[in-house]
C-alpha positions, 0 to 999 in steps of 0.5 A: 849780524845786526840789521838796521831797518829804516821807515820814513813816514809823514801823516800815515797814521792809518797804515803805519802800525802794520809796517811797525808790527811787521818789523817787530814781529820778525824772528831775527833778534838783532834788529835796529829799527829806526823811524824818521817822521816828517813832523806828522800832525795826524796821529802818526807820532802818537802811534809810534810813541805807543811802542816805547823802547821797541823802536830803537831810534825815533825822530820827528822833525821837518825834512826836505822830502822822502829821500832826505828822511831816508838819508837821516835814517841811513846816517843813524844806522849802525847795523851791518846790513841796512834795509828800508821799509816804506810806511805803506809796506810790510813784510810778508811774514816774520821770517824775512830778516832771518832768511836775508841774514842767512843768505848774506852769511852763505853767499858773502854778497854786498846786497840782496833783493827779491820780489814783492806784490802790490795789494789793494789798500782796503784788502791786503790779501788781494794781490793786484800786481806781481813785481818779479825782480828776477828779470833784473840785470844791471844792463837792464837799467837802460830800459828802466828796470830795477830790483824792487827797492823795498826788498833791497838790503845792502851792507852799510859799508856800501852806503858809506863808500858810494853815498846816499840818496840824491835829494834833488830827485823827486821820484827816482832817487831810489833808481839812481842809487841802485844804478850807482851801486849795482851798475857804476860801482858793480857791488855784488848781489844775490836774488831771492826768488820769493816775495818778501814785501807787500806794498799797498797800491798808490804812492808817489810814483803811480800817476801819469804825471809822476810816470813822466817825471820818473822817466826823465829822472831815470834818463838823468840817472843813467846819464850821470852813471855812464849808461847809454839809453833814451826815452824810448828805451825807458818807456819800453818797460811800461808795457812789460810791467802789465805782465805783472797784473797777470802773474800772482803766484810764487808767494811765500807763506 
């Protein structure tokens, strides 16, 4: 099985190398690595170019935001399985893709997701919060719960059949896509009870203003995909997320 991994980036020269290295160090050999850059001006492009033909496909051009860039990558992908690794993130070890492929082959599912940990940006060994995807069930979308998107891998045919990211969402297009895939269209899935990705603290959805926008976009996503919910239900997830700051175990080595 060929695996396509997509990284989108814009002016992230200080961290992009760790994302790239975590992909290129994977033990699984049949990986198509696609990087979509938004015309960075901070040295990101030079770093990516330094890897030469180790990067399968590389585009650097203006886009209409992160989800537009992700869609460009998805349309270029030719793998049987597709995953998205943000430029701030990296795989926890070199066996992640090998493990995922074995699960896809043995379980014969449309998608897989797992756990991730948030780490301090200046200390990648310091775990701040644990994202436990085991709590997820499609019925929990109504409460704002979703699998950890950087750990989500799906067969490319799922995207071809059910569509890409909606670019008119500012923050929650990943949530909407997972609602559309896992709830509305009931694609099959399998959960791996391990941490596969480390994510640096920060990003577009962590400020209070972003929380506000994210919650209203989640409300819209539920409405568009046939889920009955409310703002009260969707805000319910935030107190529960605090538990992730106290759970820092279950990490694979």
